[in-house]
C-alpha positions in Angstrom: 172.0 257.7 -2.3 169.7 256.0 -4.9 166.4 257.4 -5.9 164.1 255.0 -6.9 161.0 255.7 -9.4 157.7 254.8 -7.1 155.3 253.7 -10.1 152.1 253.5 -7.7 152.8 257.3 -7.0 153.6 258.2 -10.2 150.0 256.6 -11.6 148.2 258.4 -8.8 149.6 261.4 -9.6 148.9 260.7 -13.4 145.3 259.8 -12.9 144.4 263.0 -10.3 145.8 265.5 -13.0 143.8 263.8 -15.9 140.4 264.1 -13.5 141.1 267.6 -12.6 143.2 268.9 -15.3 140.6 270.3 -18.5 142.3 270.4 -21.7 139.8 272.5 -23.1 140.5 275.1 -20.9 144.0 274.9 -20.9 144.1 275.0 -25.1 141.8 278.1 -25.4 144.2 279.5 -22.3 147.6 279.0 -24.3 145.9 280.2 -27.8 144.9 283.6 -26.2 148.6 283.8 -24.6 150.0 283.2 -27.8 148.0 285.8 -29.5 148.9 288.4 -26.6 152.6 287.8 -27.6 152.0 288.0 -31.1 150.1 291.4 -30.7 152.6 292.9 -28.5 155.7 292.1 -30.5 153.9 293.3 -34.0 154.5 296.9 -34.3 150.7 298.7 -34.7 148.9 295.8 -33.7 146.1 298.1 -32.0 144.2 299.3 -34.9 144.3 297.9 -38.5 146.1 301.0 -40.1 150.0 300.3 -41.5 152.2 301.3 -38.7 154.1 304.5 -39.6 157.7 305.5 -39.2 157.3 307.2 -35.6 154.6 303.8 -34.5 158.1 301.7 -35.7 160.1 303.9 -33.7 158.2 304.0 -30.2 157.7 300.2 -30.7 161.5 299.4 -30.9 161.9 301.4 -27.9 158.9 299.5 -25.8 158.5 296.1 -27.3 161.1 295.2 -24.3 158.4 296.4 -21.7 155.7 294.7 -23.3 157.2 291.1 -23.8 
Protein backbone atom coordinates (compact mmCIF):
# COMPACT_ATOMS: atom_id res chain seq x y z
CA UNK A 1 0.00 0.00 0.00
CA UNK A 2 1.35 3.40 -0.98
CA UNK A 3 -0.01 6.70 0.30
CA UNK A 4 0.38 9.52 -2.19
CA UNK A 5 0.27 13.23 -1.47
CA UNK A 6 -2.69 15.07 -2.99
CA UNK A 7 -1.52 18.59 -3.82
CA UNK A 8 -5.05 19.85 -4.49
CA UNK A 9 -6.24 18.87 -1.02
CA UNK A 10 -3.06 20.24 0.54
CA UNK A 11 -3.46 23.61 -1.20
CA UNK A 12 -7.15 23.82 -0.28
CA UNK A 13 -6.40 23.03 3.38
CA UNK A 14 -3.63 25.63 3.43
CA UNK A 15 -5.90 28.31 1.97
CA UNK A 16 -8.67 27.53 4.48
CA UNK A 17 -6.20 27.78 7.37
CA UNK A 18 -4.82 31.06 6.06
CA UNK A 19 -8.29 32.63 5.84
CA UNK A 20 -9.56 31.30 9.19
CA UNK A 21 -6.43 31.69 11.32
CA UNK A 22 -5.78 35.01 13.02
CA UNK A 23 -2.03 35.14 13.50
CA UNK A 24 -2.12 38.19 15.78
CA UNK A 25 -4.49 36.52 18.24
CA UNK A 26 -2.43 33.35 18.13
CA UNK A 27 0.81 35.21 18.87
CA UNK A 28 -0.83 37.12 21.75
CA UNK A 29 -2.18 33.86 23.16
CA UNK A 30 1.24 32.22 22.94
CA UNK A 31 2.84 35.18 24.73
CA UNK A 32 0.27 34.93 27.54
CA UNK A 33 0.79 31.17 27.75
CA UNK A 34 4.57 31.62 27.96
CA UNK A 35 4.20 34.24 30.73
CA UNK A 36 1.93 31.90 32.72
CA UNK A 37 4.52 29.12 32.60
CA UNK A 38 7.30 31.51 33.60
CA UNK A 39 5.25 32.72 36.57
CA UNK A 40 4.43 29.14 37.63
CA UNK A 41 8.09 28.09 37.59
CA UNK A 42 9.46 31.22 39.27
CA UNK A 43 9.33 31.19 43.07
CA UNK A 44 7.50 34.14 44.61
CA UNK A 45 6.05 35.37 41.30
CA UNK A 46 2.87 36.67 42.96
CA UNK A 47 4.49 39.80 44.36
CA UNK A 48 7.66 41.85 43.91
CA UNK A 49 9.22 41.00 47.28
CA UNK A 50 12.04 38.45 47.19
CA UNK A 51 10.94 35.00 48.38
CA UNK A 52 12.19 33.69 51.69
CA UNK A 53 13.27 30.17 52.64
CA UNK A 54 9.72 29.00 53.50
CA UNK A 55 8.46 30.19 50.11
CA UNK A 56 11.24 28.29 48.32
CA UNK A 57 10.37 25.13 50.25
CA UNK A 58 6.66 25.42 49.44
CA UNK A 59 7.53 26.24 45.82
CA UNK A 60 9.77 23.18 45.49
CA UNK A 61 6.93 20.97 46.76
CA UNK A 62 4.16 22.52 44.64
CA UNK A 63 5.90 23.39 41.35
CA UNK A 64 5.01 19.96 39.93
CA UNK A 65 1.31 20.69 40.42
CA UNK A 66 1.55 24.20 38.96
CA UNK A 67 2.98 23.06 35.63
